[in-house]
C-alpha positions as CSV (number, residue, x, y, z in Angstrom):
1,M,-23.8,29.2,45.9
2,R,-20.9,29.5,42.7
3,P,-21.8,28.1,39.1
4,R,-19.7,25.7,38.2
5,K,-16.8,26.6,35.7
6,A,-16.7,24.9,32.9
7,N,-13.7,22.5,32.1
8,H,-11.5,24.0,29.1
9,S,-8.6,22.4,29.7
10,L,-6.8,20.1,27.1
11,D,-7.5,16.2,27.2
12,W,-4.8,14.6,25.2
13,D,-7.4,11.6,24.3
14,D,-9.6,14.4,22.4
15,F,-6.8,14.6,19.5
16,R,-7.5,10.7,18.9
17,Y,-11.0,12.1,17.9
18,F,-9.2,15.3,15.7
19,L,-7.1,12.5,13.7
20,A,-10.3,9.9,13.4
21,V,-11.9,12.9,11.8
22,F,-9.4,14.5,9.8
23,R,-8.3,11.2,8.1
24,T,-12.0,9.8,7.3
25,G,-13.8,13.7,6.4
26,T,-17.2,12.2,8.5
27,L,-17.9,11.6,11.5
28,S,-19.8,8.2,10.7
29,G,-16.0,7.4,9.5
30,A,-14.2,8.3,12.6
31,S,-16.8,6.5,14.7
32,L,-16.5,3.3,12.8
33,S,-12.8,3.6,12.5
34,L,-12.8,4.8,17.0
35,D,-16.1,2.3,17.7
36,V,-18.0,4.6,19.3
37,D,-21.1,6.2,18.2
38,Q,-21.2,9.9,16.0
39,A,-22.4,11.9,18.9
40,T,-19.7,10.9,21.4
41,V,-17.2,12.1,18.4
42,S,-18.8,15.5,17.8
43,R,-18.9,15.9,21.4
44,R,-15.2,15.3,21.8
45,I,-14.8,17.7,18.9
46,D,-16.2,20.2,20.1
47,K,-14.7,20.4,23.5
48,L,-10.9,20.4,21.9
49,E,-11.6,23.0,19.5
50,T,-13.0,24.5,23.2
51,A,-10.1,24.0,24.8
52,L,-7.9,25.3,21.8
53,K,-10.4,28.7,21.1
54,T,-10.4,28.1,17.5
55,R,-12.2,26.0,15.1
56,L,-10.4,22.8,13.9
57,F,-12.8,21.8,11.2
58,K,-15.9,23.2,8.4
59,R,-18.7,21.7,9.2
60,G,-20.9,20.8,5.4
61,V,-23.3,18.6,4.1
62,T,-20.3,16.2,2.9
63,G,-18.4,15.9,6.2
64,Y,-15.6,18.0,8.2
65,Q,-12.8,19.6,6.2
66,P,-10.1,20.9,8.3
67,T,-9.2,24.5,8.7
68,A,-5.9,26.2,8.1
69,T,-5.7,25.8,12.4
70,G,-6.9,21.9,12.1
71,S,-4.4,21.6,8.5
72,N,-1.4,23.0,10.6
73,L,-2.1,21.6,13.8
74,L,-1.7,17.6,12.1
75,A,1.8,17.2,12.2
76,A,1.9,17.7,16.1
77,V,-0.8,15.5,16.8
78,E,0.7,12.6,14.6
79,A,4.3,13.1,16.1
80,M,2.2,12.6,19.8
81,E,0.4,9.7,18.4
82,T,3.6,8.3,17.7
83,A,5.2,8.7,20.5
84,A,2.1,6.8,22.2
85,L,2.6,4.0,19.8
86,S,5.9,3.8,20.0
87,A,5.5,3.5,24.1
88,K,3.3,0.8,23.6
89,A,5.9,-1.3,21.6
90,D,8.6,-0.7,24.2
91,A,6.0,-1.9,26.6
92,S,5.1,-4.9,24.8
93,T,8.7,-6.0,24.3
94,S,8.7,-6.0,27.9
95,E,5.4,-8.0,28.6
96,Q,6.4,-10.0,25.6
97,S,2.7,-9.1,23.9
98,P,2.5,-9.2,19.9
99,R,3.6,-5.9,18.4
100,V,1.7,-5.6,15.0
101,V,3.5,-4.1,11.7
102,R,1.1,-3.4,8.9
103,I,2.6,-3.8,5.1
104,G,0.8,-2.6,2.5
105,A,2.0,-3.9,-0.8
106,P,0.7,-4.2,-4.5
107,D,-0.7,-8.1,-5.5
108,G,2.0,-9.4,-7.5
109,F,4.8,-8.2,-5.1
110,G,2.9,-8.9,-1.7
111,S,1.5,-12.4,-2.3
112,M,4.2,-13.9,-4.7
113,F,7.5,-12.1,-2.7
114,L,6.5,-11.0,0.4
115,A,4.3,-13.7,1.9
116,P,6.0,-16.7,1.3
117,R,9.4,-14.9,3.0
118,L,7.4,-13.2,5.9
119,G,7.2,-16.7,8.2
120,L,11.6,-16.0,8.2
121,L,11.3,-12.5,9.5
122,C,8.7,-14.0,12.6
123,D,11.0,-16.8,13.5
124,A,13.8,-13.9,13.7
125,H,11.2,-12.1,16.0
126,P,9.0,-14.1,17.8
127,N,6.6,-11.3,19.7
128,L,6.4,-10.1,15.9
129,Q,2.7,-10.2,14.0
130,I,2.7,-9.2,10.2
131,E,-0.7,-8.0,8.7
132,L,-0.2,-8.0,5.2
133,V,-2.4,-6.1,2.6
134,A,-2.1,-7.3,-0.6
135,T,-4.0,-5.9,-2.6
136,A,-3.9,-3.6,-6.0
137,R,-3.7,0.1,-4.4
138,S,-2.3,3.1,-3.1
139,F,-2.1,3.0,1.0
140,S,-2.4,6.4,2.8
141,L,0.6,6.2,5.4
142,T,-1.0,9.4,6.5
143,K,-3.9,7.7,7.6
144,R,-2.0,5.1,8.8
145,E,-3.7,2.6,6.6
146,A,-0.2,0.5,6.6
147,D,2.9,1.1,8.4
148,I,5.0,0.3,6.1
149,A,3.7,0.8,1.8
150,F,4.9,-0.1,-1.6
151,S,4.6,2.0,-4.5
152,L,5.6,2.0,-8.0
153,N,6.1,5.9,-8.2
154,R,7.9,8.4,-5.5
155,P,5.3,9.9,-2.9
156,Q,4.6,13.8,-3.9
157,R,3.9,15.0,-0.2
158,G,3.7,14.8,3.1
159,R,5.5,13.8,5.8
160,I,6.7,10.6,4.3
161,V,10.3,9.0,4.2
162,F,11.2,6.6,1.1
163,R,13.6,4.9,-1.1
164,K,13.9,3.0,-3.6
165,L,13.5,-0.2,-3.0
166,T,14.7,-2.4,-6.1
167,D,13.9,-1.7,-10.3
168,Y,12.2,-5.4,-12.0
169,Q,11.6,-6.0,-15.1
170,L,8.6,-7.9,-16.8
171,G,8.5,-9.3,-20.0
172,L,5.7,-10.4,-22.7
173,Y,4.3,-14.8,-21.6
174,A,2.2,-16.9,-23.2
175,S,1.8,-20.7,-21.6
176,R,3.3,-23.3,-23.9
177,D,-0.2,-24.5,-24.5
178,Y,-1.2,-21.0,-25.7
179,L,2.0,-20.9,-28.1
180,A,1.4,-24.3,-29.7
181,A,-1.8,-23.6,-30.6
182,H,-1.8,-20.0,-32.1
183,P,0.7,-18.8,-34.8
184,P,4.2,-18.3,-34.4
185,I,5.2,-14.6,-33.1
186,R,8.5,-13.4,-34.9
187,D,7.7,-9.6,-35.1
188,P,5.4,-7.1,-32.6
189,R,3.2,-6.4,-35.3
190,E,2.2,-10.3,-34.8
191,L,0.9,-9.5,-31.6
192,R,-2.3,-7.9,-32.8
193,K,-3.5,-11.2,-34.2
194,H,-3.2,-12.7,-30.2
195,D,-5.3,-12.6,-27.4
196,F,-4.4,-10.7,-24.4
197,I,-4.5,-10.3,-21.0
198,G,-3.7,-7.4,-18.7
199,Y,-5.4,-4.4,-16.5
200,I,-9.4,-2.5,-16.5
201,E,-8.1,0.2,-17.3
202,D,-10.4,2.6,-15.5
203,L,-9.5,0.9,-12.2
204,L,-5.5,1.3,-12.4
205,F,-4.6,2.7,-9.5
206,T,-1.2,4.1,-11.0
207,P,-0.4,4.7,-14.8
208,E,2.7,3.1,-14.6
209,L,0.8,-0.4,-14.2
210,N,-0.4,0.6,-18.3
211,Y,1.5,-2.1,-20.1
212,L,-0.4,-2.8,-23.6
213,P,0.3,0.6,-25.1
214,A,4.2,0.5,-24.5
215,V,4.5,-3.0,-26.1
216,A,2.4,-1.8,-29.0
217,K,0.0,0.2,-30.5
218,N,-3.5,-1.0,-30.6
219,L,-3.1,-3.9,-28.5
220,E,-6.5,-4.2,-26.3
221,A,-6.8,-7.2,-23.4
222,R,-9.8,-9.4,-24.2
223,I,-9.4,-10.5,-20.7
224,R,-9.0,-8.2,-18.0
225,S,-8.9,-7.8,-14.0
226,G,-7.7,-5.7,-11.5
227,N,-5.6,-8.5,-9.5
228,L,-2.4,-9.6,-11.3
229,I,-2.6,-13.0,-9.9
230,A,-5.5,-13.3,-11.7
231,Q,-3.9,-12.3,-14.7
232,L,-0.9,-14.8,-14.3
233,N,-3.5,-18.0,-13.8
234,A,-5.1,-16.7,-17.0
235,C,-1.9,-16.4,-18.9
236,L,-0.8,-20.0,-17.2
237,A,-4.4,-21.8,-18.1
238,G,-3.8,-20.5,-21.9
239,A,-6.1,-18.1,-22.5
240,G,-3.6,-15.5,-23.9
241,L,-0.4,-13.5,-23.9
242,A,0.2,-11.0,-20.4
243,I,2.8,-8.9,-19.4
244,L,4.2,-10.1,-16.0
245,P,6.9,-9.1,-14.0
246,T,9.9,-11.6,-14.3
247,F,10.0,-12.1,-10.1
248,M,6.2,-13.7,-10.5
249,T,7.2,-15.9,-13.6
250,A,10.7,-17.7,-12.5
251,D,9.2,-20.4,-11.3
252,Q,6.7,-21.0,-13.6
253,P,8.0,-23.3,-16.2
254,R,4.6,-23.8,-18.2
255,L,4.9,-20.0,-19.4
256,E,7.2,-18.9,-21.9
257,R,8.6,-15.4,-22.5
258,V,7.7,-13.7,-25.8
259,L,9.6,-12.1,-28.1
260,A,12.2,-11.3,-25.1
261,D,14.4,-9.4,-27.0
262,R,12.1,-7.3,-28.5
263,V,9.6,-6.4,-25.4
264,G,10.7,-5.6,-22.1
265,L,9.7,-3.3,-19.3
266,T,11.0,-1.6,-16.1
267,R,9.4,-0.4,-13.0
268,T,10.6,1.0,-9.9
269,F,9.5,-0.2,-6.6
270,Y,9.4,2.3,-3.4
271,M,9.4,1.3,-0.3
272,Q,7.4,3.8,2.6
273,M,7.0,4.8,5.5
274,H,5.5,7.5,7.5
275,E,7.9,10.2,9.6
276,D,7.7,9.1,12.8
277,S,6.7,5.7,12.4
278,Q,10.2,4.8,10.9
279,K,10.8,5.4,14.3
280,I,9.3,2.5,15.8
281,A,11.9,-0.9,16.6
282,Q,9.7,-3.7,15.0
283,I,9.0,-1.1,11.8
284,Q,13.0,-1.1,11.1
285,D,13.5,-4.6,11.8
286,T,10.5,-5.3,9.4
287,A,12.1,-2.7,6.7
288,K,15.4,-4.2,7.4
289,F,14.5,-7.9,6.6
290,I,12.2,-6.7,3.4
291,M,15.2,-5.0,1.9
292,Q,17.7,-8.0,3.2
293,Q,15.2,-10.1,1.0
294,V,14.9,-8.0,-1.9
295,R,19.4,-7.7,-2.1
296,I,19.8,-11.5,-1.6
297,N,16.9,-11.9,-4.5
298,R,17.8,-9.4,-6.8
299,H,18.3,-12.1,-9.3
300,L,14.5,-12.6,-9.8
301,F,14.0,-9.1,-10.0
302,M,16.0,-8.3,-12.8
303,P,17.4,-11.9,-14.5
């Protein structure tokens, strides 16, 4: 009896394991994302490397590092993944099952601007399901952490398609109660006599959020938070002055802008999508809706 030959043909499902290991860098991370055990991940990677007759990862004590071949393979495998997602979306359209789009946005923009308007989007697209991740962090589109992401700077690398969404203004604000109880502010030099609310510097996910040095020298925040909504609420409660975007303060009559003619900053939101994902219908619909809403409400961003 002849021994059975090993089956070294390609199994397209193995590429899912390749992507998971590439994106997480470890067997444990890949097993969590795929909801399988680590031995299964290791076996599928070995099987794929055998079928391709090449090493895709360097194994080390800190995890799996892609080889040059593995890095070169990524774009093709991501295209396969996108084709599968697109096919699934097309099938979902005909079967009326939910089509999910995940949005990654800074906490202020996501919670204060996007969240109140997403109902309009869902009304227009009954088969659409939105996952809004509104938090102060950057999102990796390559790792599929989001389908659409917003940042304060342009992406520097990767197969990312981006466009400028809008500029937005920030001003110096304090509550009416705070201003009534403290010395008047007529000049930026007088700001050092006051309490400030700001970011925790070593938790800043982008340098564009480091506002205080742009206002005046030697300013330090007495109350610090990595969350912009927390800063807004502290300011509303009279805890001090805060640099806040105008799109968050437009409906806050308890706040007054301080030194409006002397203190003002401008930042930019960029909308990003993966080069492949932008072709998926529900992602296109969601991106188009957000751009329309920003245009309609431009006065909130640039009053």
